[in-house]
C-alpha positions as CSV (number, residue, x, y, z in Angstrom):
1,M,-104.4,-34.1,29.6
2,K,-103.2,-37.5,28.1
3,T,-103.4,-40.7,30.1
4,V,-100.0,-42.5,29.8
5,N,-99.5,-46.4,30.3
6,T,-102.8,-47.1,31.9
7,I,-102.6,-50.6,33.5
8,Y,-105.3,-52.9,32.4
9,E,-106.2,-56.2,33.9
10,T,-107.8,-59.3,32.4
11,S,-108.3,-62.9,32.5
12,E,-109.0,-63.2,28.6
13,Y,-105.8,-64.9,27.9
14,D,-106.8,-65.5,24.3
15,L,-106.6,-61.7,23.7
16,F,-102.8,-61.9,24.0
17,K,-100.2,-63.4,21.7
18,G,-96.5,-63.9,22.1
19,H,-94.0,-62.1,20.0
20,A,-92.7,-64.1,16.9
21,L,-89.2,-64.2,19.0
22,N,-90.8,-65.6,22.1
23,R,-88.3,-67.6,24.0
24,V,-90.7,-69.0,26.6
25,E,-91.2,-72.7,26.6
26,K,-92.9,-73.1,29.9
27,A,-93.5,-70.9,33.0
28,K,-90.5,-70.6,35.2
29,P,-91.0,-72.1,38.7
30,E,-89.6,-69.0,40.6
31,I,-91.9,-66.7,38.6
32,L,-95.0,-69.0,39.5
33,R,-94.2,-68.9,43.1
34,S,-93.7,-65.2,43.1
35,L,-97.0,-64.6,41.5
36,E,-98.9,-67.3,43.5
37,Q,-97.6,-65.4,46.7
38,D,-97.8,-61.8,45.7
39,G,-100.1,-61.7,42.6
40,F,-99.2,-59.2,39.6
41,W,-97.5,-56.1,40.9
42,D,-98.8,-52.8,39.4
43,A,-95.2,-52.0,39.2
44,H,-94.4,-54.6,36.9
45,P,-97.1,-55.1,34.2
46,I,-96.6,-56.8,31.0
47,H,-95.9,-54.8,27.8
48,V,-97.9,-55.1,24.7
49,V,-98.5,-53.8,21.5
50,K,-102.3,-53.6,20.2
51,K,-102.6,-55.6,16.8
52,W,-106.1,-55.5,15.3
53,N,-108.4,-57.4,17.7
54,H,-105.4,-58.9,20.0
55,Y,-102.4,-57.8,21.8
56,V,-98.9,-58.9,21.0
57,I,-96.5,-59.4,24.0
58,K,-93.3,-57.4,23.8
59,E,-92.0,-57.7,27.4
60,G,-93.3,-60.2,30.1
61,H,-93.7,-63.5,28.4
62,H,-92.6,-65.4,31.4
63,R,-95.3,-63.6,33.9
64,F,-97.9,-64.0,31.2
65,A,-97.3,-67.8,31.1
66,A,-97.2,-68.0,34.8
67,A,-100.4,-66.0,35.2
68,K,-102.2,-68.0,32.8
69,Q,-101.1,-71.3,34.3
70,L,-102.2,-70.1,38.0
71,G,-105.6,-68.7,36.4
72,I,-104.9,-65.0,37.9
73,P,-105.6,-61.8,36.1
74,V,-102.8,-60.4,33.8
75,K,-101.7,-56.7,34.4
76,F,-100.7,-55.0,31.3
77,V,-100.0,-51.7,29.5
78,I,-100.4,-50.9,26.0
79,T,-97.4,-49.3,24.4
80,E,-96.3,-48.0,20.9
81,E,-94.5,-50.2,18.6
82,D,-90.8,-49.3,18.9
83,G,-89.0,-51.8,16.6
84,K,-87.0,-53.3,19.5
85,L,-86.5,-57.1,19.9
86,P,-87.6,-58.7,23.2
87,Q,-84.2,-59.4,24.2
88,E,-83.5,-55.6,24.3
89,Y,-85.9,-55.0,27.0
90,I,-84.9,-55.7,30.6
91,P,-86.6,-59.1,31.0
92,E,-87.5,-60.7,34.3
93,T,-84.9,-63.2,33.7
94,R,-81.9,-62.5,31.4
95,W,-81.8,-63.9,27.9
96,T,-79.3,-66.7,27.7
97,P,-77.6,-68.0,24.3
98,R,-80.1,-70.9,24.5
99,D,-83.1,-68.5,24.8
100,I,-81.9,-66.7,21.8
101,M,-81.4,-69.7,19.7
102,V,-84.8,-71.2,20.6
103,S,-86.6,-67.8,20.0
104,Y,-85.1,-67.5,16.3
105,S,-85.6,-71.1,15.8
106,D,-89.2,-71.1,16.5
107,A,-89.7,-68.1,14.3
108,G,-88.6,-70.2,11.4
109,N,-84.9,-68.8,10.9
110,K,-83.3,-71.8,9.1
111,H,-79.7,-71.1,10.6
112,Y,-81.0,-71.1,14.2
113,K,-82.9,-74.4,13.6
114,Y,-79.7,-76.0,12.2
115,L,-77.8,-74.5,15.4
116,R,-80.5,-76.0,17.7
117,K,-80.4,-79.4,15.9
118,Y,-76.5,-79.3,16.0
119,V,-76.5,-78.6,19.7
120,R,-78.6,-81.3,20.4
121,T,-76.9,-83.8,18.1
122,Y,-73.3,-83.2,19.5
123,G,-74.2,-82.1,23.1
124,L,-72.2,-78.7,22.7
125,P,-73.2,-75.5,24.6
126,V,-74.8,-73.1,22.5
127,H,-72.0,-70.5,22.4
128,V,-69.5,-73.2,21.4
129,A,-71.6,-74.5,18.6
130,M,-72.2,-71.1,17.5
131,C,-68.6,-70.1,17.3
132,I,-67.8,-73.3,15.2
133,L,-70.7,-72.6,12.6
134,A,-70.8,-68.8,12.5
135,K,-69.8,-67.2,9.3
136,R,-66.9,-64.7,9.9
137,K,-64.4,-62.6,8.2
138,E,-61.2,-64.2,6.9
139,S,-59.3,-62.2,9.4
140,E,-61.3,-63.3,12.5
141,R,-60.5,-66.4,14.4
142,G,-62.6,-67.6,17.2
143,C,-65.8,-65.9,18.3
144,G,-65.4,-62.1,18.4
145,R,-67.9,-59.5,19.5
146,S,-69.3,-59.1,16.0
147,N,-70.3,-62.7,15.9
148,A,-72.0,-62.4,19.3
149,Y,-73.7,-59.3,18.2
150,G,-75.0,-60.9,15.0
151,F,-76.0,-64.0,16.9
152,R,-78.3,-61.9,19.3
153,N,-79.9,-59.8,16.7
154,G,-80.9,-62.8,14.3
155,K,-78.1,-62.5,11.8
156,L,-76.3,-65.8,12.3
157,E,-75.2,-67.5,9.1
158,I,-73.8,-70.9,9.0
159,Q,-70.6,-70.8,7.0
160,N,-70.2,-74.4,6.0
161,Y,-72.6,-77.3,7.0
162,A,-70.3,-80.0,5.9
163,L,-67.3,-78.7,7.7
164,G,-69.6,-78.3,10.8
165,E,-70.7,-81.8,10.9
166,K,-67.0,-83.2,10.5
167,V,-65.9,-80.8,13.3
168,G,-68.9,-82.0,15.3
169,E,-67.9,-85.8,14.9
170,V,-64.3,-85.2,16.1
171,I,-65.4,-83.4,19.0
172,A,-67.8,-86.1,20.1
173,H,-65.1,-88.6,19.5
174,C,-62.7,-86.6,21.7
175,A,-65.1,-86.0,24.3
176,N,-65.0,-89.8,25.2
177,I,-61.3,-89.2,25.9
178,V,-60.5,-85.9,27.3
179,P,-62.9,-84.0,29.6
180,Y,-62.4,-80.5,28.3
181,A,-63.4,-81.5,24.4
182,K,-66.5,-79.5,24.6
183,S,-64.7,-76.2,25.8
184,K,-64.6,-73.3,23.3
185,L,-60.9,-73.4,23.1
186,F,-60.7,-77.1,22.4
187,S,-63.6,-77.0,19.9
188,G,-62.2,-73.9,18.2
189,A,-58.9,-75.6,17.7
190,I,-60.6,-78.8,16.1
191,A,-62.6,-76.4,13.8
192,A,-59.3,-74.8,12.7
193,A,-57.4,-78.2,12.3
194,C,-60.2,-79.4,10.0
195,K,-59.5,-76.6,7.7
196,L,-55.8,-77.3,7.4
197,E,-54.0,-78.7,4.6
198,G,-53.4,-82.4,5.3
199,F,-55.5,-83.0,8.2
200,D,-57.3,-86.0,8.1
201,P,-60.2,-86.3,10.8
202,E,-60.1,-90.2,10.7
203,R,-56.4,-90.2,11.4
204,F,-56.6,-87.7,14.3
205,M,-59.5,-89.8,15.8
206,S,-57.7,-93.0,15.5
207,K,-54.6,-91.4,17.0
208,M,-56.6,-89.8,19.9
209,T,-58.2,-93.3,20.6
210,S,-54.6,-94.7,20.9
211,H,-52.7,-91.5,22.6
212,G,-55.3,-89.1,23.7
213,Q,-54.6,-89.7,27.3
214,L,-51.0,-88.0,26.6
215,M,-52.9,-84.9,25.7
216,D,-52.6,-81.9,28.1
217,K,-54.8,-78.8,28.6
218,Q,-53.7,-75.8,26.8
219,P,-54.2,-72.0,27.1
220,D,-54.9,-71.0,23.5
221,I,-55.9,-72.5,20.1
222,M,-52.0,-72.1,18.7
223,S,-50.9,-74.4,21.7
224,Y,-53.8,-77.0,21.1
225,I,-52.7,-77.2,17.2
226,A,-49.2,-78.1,18.4
227,E,-50.6,-80.6,20.8
228,F,-52.8,-82.1,17.9
229,E,-49.6,-82.2,15.7
230,R,-47.7,-84.3,18.5
231,I,-50.7,-86.5,18.8
232,Y,-51.4,-86.7,15.1
233,N,-47.8,-87.7,14.0
234,R,-47.1,-89.9,17.0
235,N,-45.3,-93.2,15.9
236,C,-45.5,-92.1,12.0
237,R,-42.6,-92.5,9.5
238,R,-40.8,-89.3,8.9
239,G,-42.6,-89.1,5.3
240,D,-45.8,-89.1,6.9
241,I,-45.4,-86.3,9.3
242,V,-47.6,-83.3,8.9
243,P,-46.6,-80.0,10.2
244,L,-50.1,-78.8,11.4
245,S,-48.7,-75.8,13.5
246,V,-46.8,-74.5,10.4
247,F,-50.0,-74.9,8.2
248,Y,-52.0,-73.0,10.9
249,R,-49.5,-70.0,11.1
250,N,-49.5,-69.6,7.6
């Protein structure tokens, strides 16, 4: 008879290595409290794969970090390599977009490293920054399911670094004027506007400084483009008017 998933226990923490896509930066307080009070449950050992003379953690990075910090033995089972990514398991805490960004960034993926820097520079939520920067099909607008799937699976590709920086600067400027500037809809509309013929980011930021308080929150990107057009052309001579909404529809 074959023994399956035998539970082992050890305090030799150096035997373990985190997965290349480990998202853990430090032990979470709630997991520290749980292990301190109840110890490591047999029902929830960490899962590892044996690699030469050490074990690579596949699932349970947070529990391992907490056990190591507390100095209590780690309970683990040795499993077969199944090709799954850590976020495909049911973890003790759900993977957030930030977790995914950090894990691929720490693993050396240049696109996720840039995304991480972009988020930090412009103070944007990860999902908003990803929607601005992610490469997508010409037929796609906004952030569709395909983009989200690619992001979760390490396939994020930055489409245009220069455009991303321009969009980030405009959003950061607008954030001082309207409270919803970092929302997905507003940011997506800015990204769309920056691609339009005749759109001058400097002129738009100047107009927002003067008239941004007249802007109203909108339900979709098309409505925001129309609002941008109203602000962008305010007090302009007829020959200087730029029909942003027409360019966007085309």
